[in-house]
N, C-alpha and C positions, 0 to 999 in steps of 0.2 A: 478314597485317596484321590480321585479326579477332582472332587469338589474343592478339597484342600488346596490343590495346585490352582485352579480356578479363582479361588478367593485370593491367594498370594499374587496372581497376576493382576487382579483387580486393584489390589493395594498398591502396587507398584505404579499404576497409572493415575493416581490421585494427584497429579501435577495441578498447579494453579493455572486456570484457563486464561488466555489473553481477552482482555475486553473486545467487544464487537467493534469493527470499524464503522463509521458512519459513510454515507456516500461520497462526502468530500474527501475524506481520508482515503477511500478506495481510489477514487480519480486520481488524487495526488500520488499514491503509490504506482498506479498503472502508467501514469504519464512520466514519472521518475524512471520507471524500469525501461519504458520505451526509450527515453532519452539515453539511458546508460547503454542499452544495447545498440544504439545508433552510434554513439560515440567510441564505443569498444569494438565495433565489428568492421571488418574490411570492406563489406559492401555497403555500409551506411544505412542498413535497413534492419529494423527489429524483427525477430522471428516470434511469433505468438507463444510457443511453448516455453521459450526462454523467459519472455515476459510473465507468463503464468508462474513460473518457478519463482522468480524474483518477487512476486506480488503474494505468493502463498494463496492462491485461489485456485478453486476447481476450474476446469477448462470450460465447463458449460456456463459458469457464472462470469468468467472473463470474456467470453464471447458476447454475453449479454451486455456487459459494461463497455466493451469496445464498440458495439452497436450505439449504444447511448452517447458514447463520446463523439462518434462520428455523426450522430444526428445533431449534436450540439457544435459541430464544426471545429472540434478540439483536436481530431486526429484524422488521418486518411488511413483506410485499412489496406489499400492494395496500390503500392506497397505501404507498410505499417509505419507511418511517420506522424510527427507532432506538427500541428499547424501553428501558425503565429498566436491564435487565440488560446491554444493549449500551453504555449509558452509564457503567455500573459498570466494564465491561470496558476502555473507553477510559481512565478514570481509573487504573485498577490497572495497565494496560499503560504509561502514561506514567510512573507512579511507579516501577515495576520497571525500566524501561529507563534512567531517569535515575540509579537506584541503581546499576545495573550499570556505566554510564559512570563514575560517581564512583569506584567500587570499582577499576575499571582505571586510572584516573588516579592514585589515591592509593596502591595497593599494587603496581602494576606499573610505576610511574614511566613510564607512557606519556603522551605529550602528548594534550591533549584533541582537536586536530584529526585525529590519527591514530586515535583511538578512534571518532570520528564518521565516519571513512572519507573525510575531505575530501582 
């Protein structure tokens, strides 16, 4: 009986997995989460655990990426803030990703929903 229930539970967990994010996507997600927390917080400071939840990252991975972002001068960790270089990254990333999206739609005749992964 126990094995049957276990197999049933496994069958329910066969959801399609999300594709792995590359480092640029992770940086973008983290910087956006920090920016969101700064603009929606009374203290204008991001809290790492809230950033972690917004980015859907394990805390140890988040701390590693925060160290990398600080070494690249994109953030300050104490308090957690985005630097000018980090803001520039966000603008450039958005511009490049929208350009790539348009290229796929225009030249590959791929529907916009398919390009966005919807």
